[in-house]
C-alpha positions in Angstrom: -30.8 7.1 -7.8 -29.3 10.6 -7.3 -28.4 11.3 -4.3 -28.6 14.8 -2.5 -25.3 16.9 -0.7 -27.2 15.8 2.4 -27.4 12.4 2.0 -23.8 12.5 2.0 -23.4 14.3 5.1 -22.0 12.0 7.8 -23.9 11.3 10.5 -21.2 11.9 13.3 -18.3 14.4 13.4 -14.8 13.3 13.0 -11.5 15.1 12.5 -11.3 14.1 8.8 -14.2 12.4 6.8 -14.2 10.2 3.4 -16.8 8.9 1.5 -16.9 4.9 0.8 -19.0 2.0 0.1 -19.5 -1.0 1.8 -20.2 -4.3 -0.5 -21.0 -8.1 0.1 -17.5 -10.0 0.0 -19.1 -13.4 -0.9 -19.4 -12.6 -4.5 -15.6 -10.4 -4.8 -13.0 -11.7 -6.8 -10.1 -12.9 -4.6 -10.6 -14.4 -1.2 -8.1 -14.4 1.5 -6.5 -17.9 1.7 -5.2 -19.6 4.6 -1.6 -17.9 4.1 -3.0 -14.6 3.8 -4.9 -14.9 6.9 -1.9 -15.9 9.5 0.4 -13.3 7.9 -2.1 -10.9 8.6 -2.6 -12.3 12.2 1.0 -12.3 12.7 2.1 -8.9 11.8 -1.1 -7.4 13.4 0.0 -9.1 16.6 3.7 -7.5 15.9 2.3 -4.1 15.1 0.8 -4.1 18.7 4.8 -3.8 19.9 6.1 -2.2 16.9 8.3 1.0 18.2 8.5 3.7 15.8 9.0 6.7 18.4 12.0 7.9 16.6 10.0 8.5 13.6 7.5 10.2 15.3 10.2 12.4 17.1 11.3 13.4 13.4 8.2 14.1 12.3 7.3 16.5 15.1 3.9 18.2 15.4 1.6 17.2 12.2 -1.7 17.6 13.7 -2.4 13.9 14.2 -0.4 10.7 15.8 1.7 8.9 13.5 1.9 6.0 16.4 -1.9 6.0 16.3 -2.7 1.9 15.8 -5.1 0.8 14.5 -5.8 3.8 12.6 -2.5 4.7 10.8 -0.7 2.0 9.1 3.0 3.1 10.0 3.6 0.4 12.6 2.0 -2.1 10.6 4.3 -1.3 8.3 7.0 -1.6 10.7 5.7 -4.8 11.5 5.3 -6.1 8.3 9.2 -5.6 7.7 10.3 -7.1 10.9 8.3 -10.4 10.5 8.9 -10.9 7.0 13.0 -9.8 7.4 12.9 -9.0 4.0 16.0 -8.8 1.5 14.0 -6.4 -0.8 11.5 -3.9 -0.6 9.6 -1.9 -3.2 7.5 1.5 -2.0 5.7 3.4 -4.5 4.5 6.6 -3.2 7.2 8.3 -1.3 6.0 12.1 -0.2 7.4 13.2 3.1 8.9 9.7 3.4 7.0 8.8 6.5 6.1 5.4 5.4 9.5 4.8 4.0 11.3 5.5 7.1 8.6 3.2 8.9 9.4 0.3 6.4 13.5 0.7 7.3 12.7 0.6 10.7 13.3 -3.2 11.6 14.8 -3.7 8.0 17.4 -6.6 8.5 21.3 -6.6 8.0 21.7 -6.6 3.9 18.0 -5.3 3.1 17.3 -2.5 0.9 14.3 -0.2 0.4 13.6 1.2 -3.2 11.1 4.4 -2.8 9.6 5.3 -6.2 8.1 8.5 -6.9 7.6 11.3 -9.7 9.3 14.1 -7.6 12.4 14.0 -5.7 12.8 13.7 -2.3 14.7 17.0 -2.0 11.6 19.3 -3.8 8.8 17.8 -0.9 7.8 20.4 1.1 8.3 19.1 4.7 10.2 16.0 4.0 11.6 14.1 6.6 14.5 12.9 5.1 18.0 13.6 5.5 20.8 13.3 3.1 22.5 10.7 5.4 19.4 8.2 4.9 20.4 7.3 1.5 24.1 6.4 2.8 25.2 3.2 2.5 22.9 2.1 -0.3 20.3 1.2 2.2 17.8 3.1 0.7 17.2 4.9 -2.5 14.8 6.6 -4.2 14.1 6.1 -8.3 12.2 9.1 -10.0 9.4 7.2 -12.4 6.3 6.3 -13.0 5.6 2.7 -12.9 2.4 2.6 -15.0 4.5 3.4 -17.7 5.6 0.2 -19.6 9.3 1.4 -20.7 9.8 2.6 -16.9 8.5 -0.6 -15.4 10.4 -3.0 -17.9 13.7 -0.8 -16.9 13.1 -1.6 -13.1 11.6 -5.3 -13.8 14.3 -7.4 -12.0 14.1 -5.2 -9.0 10.6 -5.9 -8.9 10.7 -9.6 -9.4 13.0 -9.9 -6.4 10.7 -7.5 -4.3 9.5 -9.7 -1.1 7.3 -6.9 -0.3 5.7 -4.0 -2.7 3.9 -1.3 -0.7 1.8 1.1 -2.6 0.2 4.0 -2.2 0.3 5.6 -5.7 -1.7 8.7 -7.0 -5.5 6.6 -6.6 -6.1 8.3 -9.9 -8.0 4.9 -11.2 -4.9 4.9 -13.7 -2.2 4.0 -12.2 -3.0 1.0 -9.7 -4.6 -0.8 -12.7 -1.7 -0.2 -15.1 0.7 -1.2 -12.4 -1.1 -4.5 -11.4 -1.2 -5.5 -14.9 2.6 -4.9 -15.4 3.3 -7.2 -12.2 1.2 -10.0 -13.7 3.9 -9.9 -16.3 7.0 -10.9 -14.1 8.4 -14.3 -13.2 8.9 -13.8 -9.2 11.3 -15.3 -7.1 8.7 -16.1 -4.5 5.3 -14.5 -4.5 5.7 -10.8 -3.1 3.4 -9.5 -0.3 1.8 -6.5 -1.7 0.3 -4.1 0.5 -2.2 -1.1 -1.0 -2.9 1.5 0.7 -6.3 4.0 0.8 -8.3 0.5 -0.4 -11.8 2.1 0.7 -11.1 6.0 -1.1 -13.6 6.1 -3.9 -11.0 6.1 -6.4 -9.6 2.8 -5.1 -13.1 0.9 -4.7 -13.3 -1.1 -8.2 -9.6 -1.7 -8.3 -9.7 -3.4 -5.1 -12.6 -5.4 -5.4 -11.7 -6.6 -9.0 -8.2 -7.6 -8.2 -8.4 -11.4 -8.2 -5.7 -12.7 -6.0 -5.4 -14.0 -2.6 -6.3 -10.7 -0.4 -7.5 -9.5 2.8 -9.1 -6.0 3.6 -6.9 -5.1 6.6 -8.3 -1.6 7.3 -9.7 -2.4 11.0 -5.4 -3.3 11.6 -4.2 -0.2 9.5 -4.9 2.9 8.0 -8.5 4.2 8.1 -9.0 5.0 4.6 -8.1 1.2 3.7 -5.3 -1.1 3.7 -5.5 -4.0 1.5 -3.1 -6.9 2.0 -2.3 -9.2 -1.2 -0.3 -12.2 -1.7 0.8 -11.9 -5.5 0.2 -15.3 -6.8 0.6 -16.8 -10.4 -2.0 -18.3 -12.5 -5.1 -15.3 -12.3 -5.2 -12.1 -13.2 -5.2 -9.2 -11.4 -8.2 -7.8 -12.5 -11.7 -9.9 -13.2 -14.0 -9.1 -16.4 -17.0 -10.0 -14.8 -16.6 -7.8 -11.6 -15.6 -5.0 -14.1 -18.9 -5.3 -15.8 -20.8 -4.8 -12.7 -19.0 -1.7 -12.1 -19.9 0.0 -15.2 -23.5 -1.1 -14.6 -23.8 0.8 -11.5 -21.1 3.7 -12.7 -18.5 2.9 -10.5 
């Protein structure tokens, strides 16, 4: 069926609009278990009181409110770290550093955040980082594409020890599936929590639906473009062949 341009027009006005699809949940691979649901409820409650006002002051006037919650995910990221108290946090996709600083907000003593990107933060226009943010080893940036098997293997030990991984990658239909497949090759110290950003964007719909792990769409308590929470357990592959064939049939 061919949809006209008119058919895609939103029936309301908003500052920013993106297209997406809704689909039945009962036949989707990767159902949330009790552990995922309880953790989601816990961090959602903590996000209600999470304080990122200092980060907002650093961000200045962006045209939108980073403290908005639900709707934006920065308070949720801070709350996850506050409740989890992780020793090792990995972020994929640094950009201006808003998410990174949110992850650092409640980082415990001795905890570290390692953020990956393919562009150094010093070359990003409008970066929020300051040189002193990287003093003491609490925060560091690594330049490299974790979809590349060689780069991934170089940092496999770090990823295997991660308590929390935040994935805000390129959403290009290549990176996220490749990264998920690489994660499945690791033996983790403990099953990490993984949060995917923008899961309701068109380029992320198929990946998220096929992700055959205990997971929960947390968008109502996170980012309006989609927030997906996953407990990265062993024993089931990240991707589901049946779901993939169904997606092929409709051309997604």
